[in-house]
Every structure is written in C-alpha cells, then in structure tokens.
C-alpha positions in Angstrom: 75.3 97.7 107.9 74.8 97.1 111.5 74.8 99.3 114.5 78.1 101.1 115.5 80.5 98.9 117.8 83.1 100.4 119.7 86.9 100.0 118.9 87.2 98.0 122.4 84.4 95.9 121.7 85.7 94.6 118.3 89.0 94.1 119.9 87.3 91.9 122.5 86.0 89.8 119.7 89.2 89.3 118.4 90.5 87.9 121.6 89.1 86.4 125.0 91.9 88.4 126.7 91.8 92.0 127.7 92.1 94.0 124.4 94.9 96.2 125.6 97.2 93.1 126.8 96.4 91.8 123.2 97.5 95.0 121.5 100.9 95.2 123.4 101.7 91.3 122.8 100.1 90.3 119.5 101.2 92.4 116.3 98.3 90.9 114.4 96.2 93.3 116.1 98.3 96.1 114.6 97.9 94.8 111.3 94.4 94.0 111.7 93.5 97.6 112.0 92.0 98.2 108.5 89.7 95.4 109.6 88.6 96.7 112.6 88.0 100.4 112.1 87.3 100.0 108.4 88.9 101.3 105.2 88.0 104.7 105.4 89.0 105.4 108.8 92.4 103.4 108.3 93.3 105.6 105.4 93.3 108.5 107.9 93.8 107.3 111.2 96.8 104.5 112.0 97.6 103.2 115.9 101.0 104.7 116.9 101.6 103.5 120.4 100.2 102.1 123.6 101.2 103.7 126.8 99.9 103.5 130.4 96.8 101.4 129.2 96.0 104.3 126.4 96.3 103.2 122.6 97.7 106.4 120.7 96.6 106.8 117.3 97.9 109.4 114.6 95.3 111.0 112.8 95.5 112.9 109.4 93.5 115.7 110.7 91.4 116.8 113.7 88.4 115.6 112.0 89.6 112.0 112.2 90.8 112.5 115.8 87.0 113.6 116.6 85.5 110.7 114.6 87.2 108.1 116.7 86.4 110.2 119.9 82.9 109.5 119.0 83.4 105.7 118.5 
C-alpha cells in the first residue's frame, strides 16, 4: 500500500479538468466513488450532492465523517 492520497488528488488524476467541474458534469465520477475512496470507506460514506463548490457526503456515523476530514 502506498502513501495516503487526498480525494481531490485522486479526482484530478481521473480528469485533467477541475475535479469539481467533473463531479457535476460527469456521472462516471459518482459511480467511481468506490474506486476513489476504497471499499471500506465506500460502504460507510457516499457522495450526496455538490453545492457551492463543496462535495457533500453522507456517512453512516460520525467516525466516518471524521475519517474523511482527515483525508
């Protein structure tokens, strides 16, 4: 396993454009969530919406919200 990578960095690798524009325009990014964050996090946190430049994620509990904040 390599070094931790931010979600933003992973999204940038998926596209040469701004990751936020890609999230809004390309539904494949929503479907790629499991690959981007990994199976364990994907079971406990799912993208919900994108508003005012912020990706909102629904988490199964506060511990998963905290885990995502550390990424």
